[in-house]
Structures are given as C-alpha cells and as structure tokens.
BAFI-3210 file (N, C-alpha, C; in Angstrom, 3 decimals, decimal comma, padded with zeros to 6 digits):
// residues 71
n [1|2|3|4|5|6|7|8|9|10|11|12|13|14|15|16|17|18|19|20|21|22|23|24|25|26|27|28|29|30|31|32|33|34|35|36|37|38|39|40|41|42|43|44|45|46|47|48|49|50|51|52|53|54|55|56|57|58|59|60|61|62|63|64|65|66|67|68|69|70|71]
n.u [155,274|155,194|156,299|157,968|156,350|156,080|158,529|158,053|155,231|153,267|151,563|148,513|148,374|150,950|150,360|148,319|149,640|151,548|149,374|148,097|150,737|151,227|149,222|149,094|151,785|151,803|151,100|152,580|154,969|154,002|154,719|157,175|157,589|156,716|158,033|160,351|159,674|158,815|160,066|162,335|163,453|166,374|169,289|171,606|175,360|177,941|177,041|177,132|175,559|172,873|172,786|170,539|168,862|166,845|163,700|162,182|163,166|163,283|160,401|159,468|160,906|159,291|157,020|157,680|158,190|155,922|153,179|153,465|152,248|149,889|149,103]
n.v [-171,768|-171,019|-172,267|-170,497|-170,461|-173,256|-173,040|-174,299|-174,406|-173,402|-170,008|-168,994|-167,514|-168,554|-171,345|-170,920|-170,226|-171,853|-174,007|-172,647|-172,278|-175,079|-175,656|-174,434|-174,991|-176,633|-175,321|-173,213|-175,295|-175,951|-173,378|-172,773|-174,815|-174,120|-171,718|-172,366|-174,048|-172,218|-170,503|-167,657|-164,310|-163,839|-161,885|-159,837|-160,526|-160,867|-162,183|-163,900|-166,921|-167,650|-169,850|-172,336|-173,216|-176,260|-177,447|-177,450|-175,425|-173,594|-173,147|-173,382|-170,730|-168,885|-169,133|-168,024|-165,693|-164,797|-165,383|-164,008|-161,879|-162,305|-162,243]
n.w [043,540|040,336|036,789|034,483|030,808|028,938|025,932|023,892|023,363|020,841|020,090|019,033|016,646|015,220|015,206|013,137|010,929|010,165|009,556|007,395|005,668|005,134|003,887|001,691|000,639|-001,938|-003,933|-004,079|-005,016|-007,371|-008,580|-008,547|-009,972|-012,530|-012,899|-013,384|-015,625|-017,895|-020,391|-019,560|-020,329|-020,986|-019,706|-022,474|-022,505|-020,109|-017,935|-014,923|-014,182|-011,902|-009,524|-008,539|-006,263|-004,567|-006,304|-003,851|-001,933|-003,299|-003,159|-000,670|-000,022|-001,205|000,011|002,576|001,804|001,250|002,708|005,060|005,076|005,037|007,592]
ca.u [155,583|154,765|157,648|157,939|155,710|157,172|158,871|157,490|153,787|152,973|151,111|147,329|148,919|152,074|149,349|147,494|150,568|151,613|148,143|148,017|151,705|151,279|147,782|149,562|152,895|151,919|150,442|154,123|155,815|153,447|154,642|158,348|157,803|156,333|159,087|161,485|159,596|158,745|161,202|162,518|164,266|167,530|169,932|172,932|176,684|178,736|176,421|177,480|174,474|172,799|173,024|169,075|168,299|165,929|162,490|161,148|163,605|162,403|158,834|159,595|161,452|158,557|155,934|158,152|158,175|154,554|152,130|153,615|151,521|148,053|148,923]
ca.v [-171,388|-171,165|-171,968|-169,802|-171,035|-173,816|-172,235|-175,316|-174,114|-172,289|-169,142|-169,249|-167,308|-169,468|-172,290|-170,579|-169,618|-173,215|-174,473|-171,858|-172,640|-176,141|-175,845|-173,358|-175,228|-177,077|-174,283|-172,429|-176,260|-175,899|-171,967|-172,970|-175,664|-173,397|-170,711|-173,136|-174,543|-171,439|-169,877|-166,559|-163,957|-163,988|-160,741|-160,665|-160,140|-161,799|-162,563|-165,386|-167,570|-167,647|-171,264|-172,578|-174,504|-177,366|-176,957|-177,404|-174,653|-171,921|-172,933|-173,159|-169,475|-168,179|-169,176|-167,378|-164,262|-164,315|-165,780|-163,474|-160,575|-162,990|-162,344]
ca.w [042,361|038,806|035,937|032,957|030,067|027,891|024,883|022,621|023,217|019,952|019,879|017,931|015,240|014,664|014,576|012,211|009,814|009,997|008,831|005,858|005,448|005,060|002,837|000,108|000,023|-003,303|-004,673|-004,278|-005,480|-008,621|-009,119|-008,609|-011,429|-013,898|-013,305|-014,077|-017,199|-018,925|-020,361|-019,284|-021,251|-020,221|-020,390|-022,874|-021,451|-019,576|-016,537|-014,016|-013,965|-010,538|-008,843|-008,330|-004,932|-005,159|-006,378|-002,538|-001,324|-003,922|-002,981|000,838|000,485|-001,790|000,627|003,644|001,545|000,813|003,337|006,431|004,802|005,231|008,910]
c.u [155,670|156,213|157,341|157,215|156,847|157,487|158,636|155,871|153,706|151,517|149,817|148,009|150,035|151,440|148,760|148,928|151,011|150,730|148,182|149,851|151,577|150,036|148,524|150,486|152,700|151,372|152,052|155,190|155,517|154,203|156,336|158,589|157,536|157,233|160,045|160,995|159,316|159,837|161,496|163,098|165,756|168,904|171,215|173,801|177,080|178,101|176,523|175,492|174,203|172,346|171,700|169,636|167,162|164,569|161,394|161,714|163,611|160,967|158,861|159,908|160,380|157,311|156,441|157,969|157,103|153,645|152,554|152,395|149,556|148,066|149,351]
c.v [-171,789|-171,101|-171,240|-171,139|-171,937|-173,085|-173,392|-175,102|-172,847|-171,085|-169,407|-169,139|-167,898|-170,663|-172,255|-170,627|-170,884|-173,874|-173,853|-172,284|-174,004|-176,780|-175,418|-174,361|-175,848|-176,500|-173,417|-173,637|-175,803|-174,153|-172,311|-173,599|-174,410|-172,706|-171,379|-173,631|-173,490|-170,611|-168,670|-165,516|-163,423|-162,571|-160,876|-159,788|-161,368|-161,787|-163,689|-165,297|-168,033|-168,952|-171,649|-173,611|-175,521|-176,661|-176,516|-176,303|-173,648|-171,995|-172,541|-171,433|-168,547|-168,297|-168,450|-166,066|-163,610|-164,317|-164,614|-162,052|-161,063|-162,455|-160,437]
c.w [041,125|037,928|034,967|031,963|029,134|026,668|023,751|022,316|021,908|020,319|018,918|016,309|014,517|014,401|013,278|010,868|009,216|009,004|007,441|005,033|004,856|003,826|001,515|-000,097|-001,817|-003,824|-005,029|-005,042|-006,721|-009,338|-009,181|-009,850|-012,660|-014,058|-014,149|-015,519|-018,475|-019,315|-020,134|-020,157|-020,490|-020,902|-021,497|-022,370|-020,964|-017,813|-016,110|-014,099|-012,450|-010,506|-008,343|-007,162|-005,700|-005,565|-004,625|-001,760|-001,674|-003,482|-001,448|001,029|-000,222|-000,587|002,143|003,358|001,622|001,744|004,834|006,134|004,752|006,657|009,168]
res [m|k|s|a|p|h|s|h|i|l|t|k|r|e|r|d|f|r|v|v|f|i|m|s|f|p|l|f|v|v|g|a|l|a|e|r|m|i|p|q|s|r|p|v|g|p|m|p|r|r|r|r|g|s|i|f|a|e|a|k|a|a|a|y|r|t|l|p|y|a|f]
***
C-alpha cells in the first residue's frame, strides 16, 4: 500500500517561483531603499503617519505582490 506523497515535496511551479524570488529579491530591496530615499509629496492635513516595516519586509511584500503575475 502506497502512502500519500510527502507534503514537503515542492511542485515545479513552486520551485520556479522560489528561484525567481531569490534572484529578484535584491532588486526589490533596492526599490524599497529608493522609495524611502526619494521624497514623496505628503498630503496636507492631520493624517496619521503610516508606520513602516523594515526594508526587507517591504521588499518581500512587494515581491509577493508582483511575482505571481510572472506565473
């Protein structure tokens, strides 16, 4: 009797996504750094400031928002 396939085995698409993520992550880090360095116009008024995460957290979030469109 065969057991169910192991859940830790990745599909080809998941492996491809991870490879593309690892290769492109430095570009997203540079983009997150540039976003912080370039002054942006701020709205006038009593708007609460958005608390920002780390550069790496922002880069990871941007990558996960963008890369699925490649697949």
